[in-house]
C-alpha positions in Angstrom: -87.7 -99.1 138.3 -91.0 -97.3 138.8 -90.5 -94.3 141.1 -92.3 -94.5 144.5 -95.2 -92.1 145.2 -92.9 -90.1 147.5 -90.3 -89.8 144.7 -93.0 -88.7 142.2 -94.4 -86.1 144.6 -90.9 -84.5 144.9 -90.7 -84.0 141.2 -91.1 -80.2 141.7 -87.5 -80.2 143.0 -85.6 -81.3 139.9 -88.0 -79.4 137.7 -87.3 -76.1 139.5 -83.5 -76.8 139.6 -83.4 -77.3 135.8 -85.6 -74.2 135.2 -83.4 -71.9 137.3 -80.3 -73.4 135.7 -81.6 -72.7 132.3 -83.2 -69.3 133.1 -80.0 -67.9 134.8 -77.7 -69.3 132.2 -75.8 -71.5 134.7 -74.9 -74.0 132.0 -73.5 -71.3 129.7 -71.4 -70.0 132.6 -70.0 -73.5 133.0 -69.2 -74.0 129.3 -65.5 -72.9 129.3 -63.9 -75.4 131.6 -64.3 -75.8 135.3 -65.0 -72.4 137.0 -65.5 -72.1 140.7 -68.9 -71.2 142.1 -67.9 -67.5 142.7 -67.1 -67.1 139.0 -70.4 -68.8 138.0 -72.2 -66.4 140.4 -70.5 -63.4 138.9 -71.4 -64.5 135.3 -75.0 -65.0 136.2 -75.7 -62.2 138.8 -76.4 -64.7 141.6 -75.3 -65.3 145.2 -72.0 -67.3 145.3 -73.0 -69.5 148.3 -76.4 -70.3 146.8 -74.8 -71.0 143.4 -72.4 -73.5 145.0 -75.3 -75.4 146.6 -77.2 -75.3 143.3 -74.1 -76.8 141.5 -73.9 -79.6 144.0 -77.6 -80.4 143.4 -76.9 -80.4 139.7 -74.2 -83.0 140.3 -76.9 -85.2 141.9 -79.1 -84.8 138.8 -76.3 -85.7 136.4 -76.1 -82.2 134.9 -72.8 -81.2 136.4 -69.6 -82.9 137.6 -67.5 -81.6 140.6 -63.8 -81.6 139.9 -62.6 -80.5 143.3 -64.0 -78.7 146.4 -65.3 -75.7 144.4 -64.9 -76.3 140.7 -67.6 -77.7 138.5 -68.1 -78.6 134.8 -70.9 -79.9 132.6 -71.7 -83.5 131.8 -72.9 -84.5 128.3 -76.4 -84.3 129.6 -75.7 -80.8 131.1 -74.4 -79.6 127.8 -78.0 -79.7 126.5 -78.9 -76.9 128.9 -76.5 -74.5 127.1 -78.2 -71.9 124.9 -75.6 -72.1 122.1 -75.5 -75.8 121.2 -77.4 -77.7 118.5 -80.6 -79.2 119.8 -80.4 -77.2 123.0 -83.1 -78.1 125.6 -82.9 -74.7 127.3 -85.9 -73.1 125.7 -88.0 -76.2 126.3 -87.1 -76.2 129.9 -87.7 -72.5 130.4 -91.1 -72.8 128.8 -92.1 -76.0 130.6 -91.5 -74.6 134.1 -92.2 -70.9 133.4 -93.9 -69.3 136.4 -97.3 -69.0 134.6 -97.4 -72.7 133.7 -96.1 -73.6 137.2 -98.9 -71.6 138.8 -101.5 -73.2 136.4 -100.4 -76.7 137.5 -100.9 -75.6 141.1 -104.5 -75.0 140.1 -104.9 -78.7 139.0 -107.5 -79.6 141.6 -109.9 -76.9 140.3 -109.0 -77.9 136.7 -110.1 -81.5 137.4 -113.2 -80.4 139.2 -114.4 -77.9 136.6 -112.8 -79.0 133.3 -111.5 -75.4 132.8 -107.8 -74.7 132.1 -105.4 -73.7 134.9 -105.3 -70.1 136.1 -101.9 -68.6 135.6 -102.7 -65.1 136.9 -105.1 -63.6 139.4 -107.4 -62.4 136.6 -107.7 -65.9 135.2 -105.4 -65.9 132.2 -104.2 -69.3 131.0 -100.5 -70.1 130.9 -100.6 -70.0 127.1 -102.1 -66.5 127.2 -99.4 -65.3 129.6 -96.7 -66.7 127.4 -98.0 -65.2 124.2 -98.3 -61.7 125.8 -94.7 -61.7 126.9 -92.1 -61.1 124.1 -89.4 -63.1 125.8 -91.6 -66.1 126.7 -93.2 -66.0 123.3 -89.8 -66.3 121.7 -89.0 -69.2 124.0 -92.3 -70.8 123.0 -91.6 -70.5 119.3 -88.0 -71.8 119.8 -89.3 -74.7 121.8 -91.9 -75.5 119.1 -89.2 -75.4 116.5 -87.1 -77.8 118.5 -90.0 -80.2 118.9 -90.8 -80.0 115.2 -87.3 -81.2 114.3 -88.4 -84.6 115.8 -90.9 -85.2 113.1 -90.4 -82.6 110.3 -88.3 -84.8 108.0 -90.7 -87.7 108.6 -93.7 -85.7 107.4 -91.9 -85.0 104.1 -91.0 -88.7 103.7 -94.5 -90.2 104.2 -96.6 -87.6 102.4 -96.3 -86.5 98.8 -96.5 -82.7 98.7 -95.1 -82.4 95.1 -98.6 -82.1 93.5 -99.4 -78.9 95.3 -98.8 -75.5 93.8 -99.1 -73.4 97.0 -99.1 -74.5 100.6 -100.4 -72.2 103.3 -98.6 -73.1 106.5 -99.7 -72.2 110.0 -97.2 -74.0 112.2 -95.6 -71.5 114.7 -92.3 -73.3 114.6 -90.0 -70.8 113.0 -90.4 -72.4 109.6 -89.0 -75.8 110.7 -91.7 -78.0 109.2 -92.4 -76.2 106.0 -88.6 -76.0 105.3 -88.4 -79.8 105.6 -91.4 -80.3 103.4 -90.2 -77.9 100.6 -86.7 -79.6 100.8 -88.4 -82.9 100.1 -90.7 -81.6 97.3 -89.1 -79.3 94.8 -92.4 -78.1 93.2 -94.6 -76.2 95.7 -94.3 -72.7 97.0 -95.4 -71.7 100.5 -97.1 -68.8 102.2 -95.9 -69.0 105.9 -98.3 -67.3 108.3 -97.1 -66.2 111.8 -96.7 -63.3 114.1 -94.4 -60.6 112.7 -92.0 -61.0 115.6 -91.3 -64.6 114.4 -90.3 -63.6 110.9 -86.6 -63.1 111.5 -86.0 -66.6 112.9 -88.4 -68.1 110.4 -86.5 -66.5 107.5 -83.2 -67.7 108.9 -84.6 -71.3 109.0 -85.9 -71.1 105.4 -82.6 -69.6 104.2 -80.5 -72.3 105.9 -82.7 -74.9 104.2 -82.3 -73.2 100.8 -86.0 -72.7 100.3 -86.5 -69.0 101.2 -86.9 -68.0 97.6 -90.0 -70.3 97.4 -91.7 -68.8 100.5 -93.6 -65.7 101.3 -94.0 -64.6 105.0 -97.3 -63.0 106.0 -98.8 -62.0 109.3 -101.7 -64.2 110.1 -103.7 -66.0 112.7 -105.7 -69.1 111.7 -108.1 -68.4 114.6 -109.1 -65.1 113.0 -109.2 -65.8 109.2 -107.7 -68.0 106.5 -107.1 -66.5 103.0 -108.3 -68.4 100.0 -106.0 -69.5 97.2 -103.8 -72.3 98.5 -103.9 -75.9 97.2 -103.1 -77.2 100.7 -103.5 -75.8 104.2 -101.0 -77.1 106.7 -101.6 -76.7 110.5 -99.1 -78.3 112.9 -100.2 -78.8 116.5 -102.7 -76.1 116.4 -106.0 -77.9 116.9 -104.8 -79.6 120.0 -104.4 -76.2 121.8 -108.1 -75.5 121.7 -111.4 -76.5 123.1 -113.9 -78.2 120.7 -115.8 -75.0 120.1 -112.6 -73.0 119.2 -111.2 -75.9 117.2 -114.4 -76.1 115.1 -114.2 -72.3 114.5 -110.6 -72.6 113.2 -111.6 -75.6 111.0 -114.5 -73.6 109.6 -112.1 -70.8 108.7 -110.1 -73.3 106.8 -113.2 -74.8 105.2 -114.3 -71.3 104.0 -110.9 -70.8 102.3 -110.6 -74.2 100.7 -111.5 -74.8 97.0 -113.2 -77.9 96.0 -109.9 -79.8 95.4 -107.9 -78.2 98.3 -106.5 -80.4 101.1 -106.3 -79.6 104.8 -103.3 -81.3 106.4 -103.2 -81.5 110.2 -100.1 -82.6 111.9 -101.3 -83.7 115.3 -101.2 -86.4 117.9 -104.0 -88.9 117.4 -104.6 -90.7 120.6 -105.2 -94.4 120.7 -108.5 -95.5 122.2 -106.5 -97.4 124.9 -103.2 -96.1 126.1 -100.5 -98.7 126.7 -98.6 -98.2 129.9 -95.3 -97.6 128.1 -96.9 -94.8 126.1 -98.8 -93.1 129.0 -96.2 -90.3 129.3 -96.4 -89.6 125.6 -100.2 -89.5 125.5 -101.8 -89.2 128.9 -99.5 -86.7 130.5 -99.3 -84.6 127.4 -103.0 -84.5 127.2 -103.4 -83.4 130.8 -100.7 -80.8 130.4 -102.7 -79.5 127.4 -105.8 -79.1 129.5 -103.9 -77.2 132.2 -101.9 -75.1 129.8 -104.5 -74.0 127.2 -107.8 -75.8 127.9 -107.1 -77.8 124.7 -107.1 -81.6 124.3 -105.5 -84.5 122.5 -108.1 -86.4 120.5 -108.6 -89.9 119.1 -109.7 -90.7 115.6 -113.4 -90.7 116.3 -113.1 -87.3 118.1 -111.3 -85.9 115.1 -113.9 -87.2 112.7 -116.7 -85.6 114.7 -114.8 -82.3 115.0 -114.1 -82.2 111.3 -117.7 -83.1 110.4 -118.9 -80.2 112.5 -116.8 -77.9 110.3 -118.0 -79.3 107.0 -114.9 -81.4 106.5 -114.1 -85.1 106.1 -111.2 -87.1 107.3 -109.7 -89.1 104.4 -106.7 -90.8 106.0 -104.3 -91.0 108.9 -100.6 -91.4 108.2 -98.1 -92.3 111.0 -95.0 -90.1 110.9 -91.6 -91.5 111.6 -89.6 -89.6 114.2 -86.0 -89.2 115.1 -86.3 -90.9 118.4 -89.1 -93.3 117.6 -91.8 -91.4 119.4 -95.2 -92.9 118.5 -97.4 -89.8 118.7 -97.3 -87.9 115.4 -99.8 -88.3 112.5 -100.8 -86.5 109.4 -104.6 -86.1 109.2 -105.6 -85.7 105.6 -108.8 -83.7 105.2 -111.1 -82.6 102.4 -114.3 -80.6 102.1 -117.3 -82.8 102.9 -119.3 -83.8 99.9 
């Protein structure tokens, strides 16, 4: 059933409840049985009475279950908020409702009136800028992107043949998740993985777990600043969407300058349909608006990508739909070459 306008307008309540639960480690504190609220409060450094009220609210959201007057445990859904479980949603939640992004969404009226991104600070930083300047939030952002990449990483390797490339230059920001899946599916290529140095430890762990670390070289690099020449393929995952047209064209020109005549540029992005079906509006429309608020970036349709690429001296060759773990319809490989 579609929520009523009043129900939708109260969406800030569950969002903040989940954020605080994730940020304070409430789910971790509930992991070993059915502790009482005072024990949970001691484990999380919080007020016992307020924690009890939070736990009762979590029961209403299906996150927790109440065993008696003051003992609580986690539901199967609530287990996903723990930090130590596979496919944990904790980092995604912390990132989605982090104070900077929350404040930026409070600026939505000005965003719509001006077309500029939301202001997350008094001096006008975007939420993305705030996150990337904070080591803790930056780590959560990378972990969240790694979690999201698991949705489509295997699918990319299944639908695109990477075996003919000698070297792949990867700019993905996902702790090595996508390039690990690609190298696992294609035994030939090697990869140079570019990221911030603080991401290297987690990235190396991902590559090692996949058995491909010996085929990878980690280097500090930012595709917005420069792109070294020498790769057969340049892989960018969910990078262009985070930027305005002008900044996106600048990044694409960096790639074009590095590409040889036979190099490929592969963009893993969401390609918007010209008309958004109602059942996909959350996937496309809400994600696009969040991007505007968060970074000033935008999701684009095929025609918009073609125009963007042409402005950078590039040409779109093909679009390939990527199968996903949960059947989400919004991932594509944009295959690009230098314009003739």
